[in-house]
N, C-alpha and C positions, 0 to 999 in steps of 0.2 A: 607366747605373748600376746597382748592386745598390742594393737597401735598405742604408741606411747602420746600421740596430738590428744586421744581418743581416751585413754585413762585420765591425763587433766582435763579435756572437757575442755578445750581451747580448740581452736582455725592451726592450719598449717602455716596461719601469718603471725600466727601472735608474738609482740613486743614480749619481753624481758619481765616487763610491769606485769604483764596479764598473766606468763607464763607461775609469775610467784605469787602473785594474789591464789590462786585458781591450786598450785599444790601446798599454800598456808591451811586455805580452808579441807582440802581434804585430806591431808596425813592429823590435822585436828580430831577431824571426821572418824578416822579408821587408825587409830592411834590403839593396839590391842590394851594399852592398860585403860581404855578410856571405851572402848566398844567394844563389848563383851560377841556379838554377835562371830557365830561360824565365818571366817571366810576371811573375817575385818584383818587377821594381820598377813596375811600373803596380800588382799589388798594393798593395806600400806605400805610393806617392800615395794610391788609393784608402782608404784606411784613414785615413790622416792626414787626408782630409778629413773624414771620415768624423766624426775626430772632431773636428777645427774644428767644426764643426757644431753636433753634439752637447751638445759640454764647455759651451756658450752657450748660457743658457736662452733668450735670446729668439732665436736663430738658429735650437733646438732645438723653440721653437714654433710659428718658420711652420714648419721643415718636418716636423712632424708633423699642421698644417693643412692643409698646400699640398701637402705631394711636396720635390721639388730645385726645381720653378719657384719656390716661396720661399726659396730661397737661393744661387738661382744667382748667379752671381759671386765670387772667391775674396776675399777678403781677405788680411792675414800668416799665418803660421802659429799654432796653441796652444801657450800659456805651457810653458817645455821647462825652466822653473827648475829643476822635481821629480824632472826625470829624472837627477838625481847624473850619477856620468862620463860616462853617456851624454849628456847635452844638447848637447854640441856636434857630435856623430855626429849626433844627430833632428833639429836644427836644417832640415840639409836636406828635413824628410820630402815637401813643400807641393806645389806646380806647377809640377814639372820638376827635374828631377837631372840633370846629366850630370856626367864627369869634368875632371877639369885639363883647362880649354881646352875641356871644349865643355859642350853647351847645349841644350835640349831645343826643340825645333819652337816655332813662337808662337800662342798663344791665337785659336781662332778669332772673330774678328769680323765673319763676316756672318751672313745667317741663319738663325735656333736653329729647329728645331721641336720648336715646346712635348708636355709631356708628357703620356703618356697617362694613362686616368682608370681605376677598377676602381670601378665598381654590383653590388652583391650583390644579387638581385632573388629575392623566393619568390614563386612563386605553386602554384595549384592542381592536384589532379592531373589532374582535367579539363582545365583548359589546358594542362598538360603537353601532354595525348594531341593536343587538337584545334587548336590554338593560338590566339593572341587578342592583341589589339594593347592595352599597357599605357599610364596616361600615366605619368611619372614626373618629379622635380623633382632636378635635380642642383645642385652649386655647383662650380664653376669658372671659369678666368681666361678673359677677352675682350679682346680688343687697346683701348684704350680709343677711347673716341670722340673725345675733346673735343681730343685730338694723334697719334690716327689713330697710336697705336704707340710715334709716337716719344719723348717722355715731355718735351717742352719744352712748356711755355707756348705756345698758338698767336703768331706773328709772329716767334717764335725757334726758336733750335735748337741743335744739344752744339758745343763747341769743343776742339779739340785742348790732349787733357792736359797739364799742364804739369808734369808727373811724369815722366812717359814718353818726352814728345815724342809721341807720337801711336805709338808703337810695341805697346802694350798689354803693355811686360815691364817690369820691373827686373831687373838684374844684382848677386851678393851673393857674393861668396867667402869660400870657409869649411877653417880650417883643423882638421883633424882629425888622430887618432891613425896616420891608412892615406892622410894626404899632403891636396894642397888640393887642395879643388874652387870648380867657380862652379856657383849656384846665380841657374836664370835663374824668376823669378816673374810670375804676374800685376799689372800696378801695380795698392796697396792704394788707390790713388787715383779711377783708368777702373773699377777693376775687370779688369780685361784689355782694355776694348772700343778703348783709344788715345782716346776723346772722353769727354768731360762737360758737363754738364748745366747750366748757370748756373743757369739759371731754370725748375725747372719746374714740371713740369702743376700745378694744384691739385687734379685729382681724383682722379689716379693717385696724385699725389707723385713725379711723375720716373720711374717705372717699366714706362710706357708700356702695364698691364695690368690691370683690375678684377676683380676679381670678380664677383659676380653669380650668383644662383638664375636657374636655366632651366626649364621643364618643357618634356618632351621625350615624344612616340606612338612607341615603340616596340613592334614587330611579331613574337613571339612565334611561330614556328612551329609546325605539327604535330608530336608526333614530341617533342622535345625533352624531356630528362633532366637528374637533375641532375646538376651538372656540367657541360655544355652553357653554354658561351660564345661569346657575340653579341658583333659589331664592329659602332658606330655611326661612322662614318669623320664625323672634322671636330670633335664632339662633345669630345673633351679641350681640355687648357690652351691657349688660345694662345698662338702661336710670338714670339720674339722679335726686334726688330727686319726684320721683316715676312714670317718665317720661317711654315710653315706650322703650324694644329694640329694636338696630338695626336689620338688617337682615344679612345672609349669603350669599354669594354670590361663589358660586362653578365654577372654569372656564373650561371644559374640553379641553384633550389635548390627542389626538385618536394615537397607535403607529403605525409603518407601518405592513402589513403584510409581508409574505415572500413574497409572490408571485400571490397575490392578491392585487388592485390596486382600489382604489372608484373612479366615479368621480360622485359625486353630489350623486342619490339615484340608480347609477348603479355602475355594478363594471365589471373589466378589467380582461383580463389574457391570455397569453399566453399558446399553444400547438406546440408540434413540430410532424410534424406524417412522417414519410416515405412516401418518391413518389410513393411507391405500393400504400398504404395506399390509398393517394391522388387519384388513377388513377385507382382503385377499388372501391371505398370508405370502410368504415368499422364503429365500434363501438369502441370505447375507452373510458378510463375511469378517469374523471378530477374533482380536489379538488374546491370546493363552497363555501361558509360560509354554508352552509345546511348537509354541511362534503360531501361525493364519490358521483357522479352523471354520468350519463352515458351520451355521447354525440355520435352523429348520423354521420360522416362526408361521405357528399355524394357522389357519383360515378364522376371524370371529379372535383374533387375540387382545387379550383386554391392557388397557395402561396399567401398570406396575406389578404385570404378570411374572413370574420369576423360571427364567424354560432352565434348562440344563444340560452340560455336556459331562460322561459320565467321565470319570480314571482321568479328568484331565484335570487335576487337585495338586494337592503337597504328598509326594510319599510320607506315609506314618516314618517318625523316628525309629532306625532300629530293624524295618522292615519294608526297605525302597519300591518290594512286589507292589505293599497294598497302596494305594491312591486314594484320594478324598479329588470331589466333583467340583466343576465350576459352575458357580450358578450365574446368571445374565440376569437382570432386570428389568426390563422393556416399559421404555416411555416413549408412547405418540404424539410427534408435532402435529400440533392443530394450527391451520394456517390461516392468517388475518388475511389473509387481502386470496381474492381468486379474479381468476379473467372472466368474462363475460362469456366465452366458451363452457368453461369451467363449474362456472355458478348454473347455467344451461341444461347439463349434464346431470350434475346435483340433483336439480332440481326438479330433472324427468324419475332420476334414481330414487329423491322423495317421494315423489311423487306415485310409480309405481309401488316404492312396499306398502304406504298405508291409503293408495286410495281416496287421498284429499290432491287437489290443485294446489295447495300452500302450507302442510303442514310443517313448515321451520319455528312457528312457535312453542317449540317444544321437539322432548328428547336431544337424540344427538345432532339431527338438523338446525333445534334451535342453536344449539352450543356453534354450532357450526356456519349462524347467519346472524345471530344476533343482535 
């Protein structure tokens, strides 16, 4: 099921009045007697369930902390007294709606898989490039070890619900301006399971699950990037009634590097050299993800040129042997002031280069001395 706040179109900080207004608007829009579009009835039920949970401060707090697992099982619907002339019409919103003589299917009472969980993890630039094992702590629901998930104290067990006779459902006839309808809803006593626990487990309060804090070691593969999602099977919330646990999804966010940039599997950086290094060539040291590397500056390198360090980029995700390249963009520093000796030498060079005594008004040397 989608997030309850998203279903109602409100923020997680929405107050009670905002929730109520949004619910009333959406309930009118999706009621199956008004909206005949496919999926309208199912959306109507989801909206009702979302409002039922979020309109009650206690169930809202459990939902905010544990997600749907913290509020699984349904009771009666929300208070409809303030719905005006639509009260009778929207009484049927909660868990199953049928026309006259119709009924929804029974609530599933067998094993149910636990909810998936999400963990946001921030890693460094180099951890994303080369991969890493990280220890993290999560809080999730685990099967109660005392009662083995049954919810009942040792030596006892669940009994048949006296309200619904074990069916897990109750029926109620409703008259509306559109006709008579029969509502089939989960039994409020047993929450649709057909069984009740007369003597609940003292450790889990009859829930069959307990919240625990757990330490996990997560393997981050080489080549991940911001937005990469890792799946850790079976580390979500425990399932109910013997169902399998959900999964943990780890969303990665990569910190920016001080002077390296990533573009896919390639690394980009800048380097500034002197005009003499650009003219004569040189060998300099630059930082890479592998540490300091020697970069050869060819003689005659032009400002804005890009030099490449092969195989010094990011490994391909799933194929760490294949790596991208490191591209270095060259900037040339032109001095604004020269000593008399430097100027004399450059004058000689300029004269030798052009065959003229003072060629400073044009070309490279015009830029140096203009």
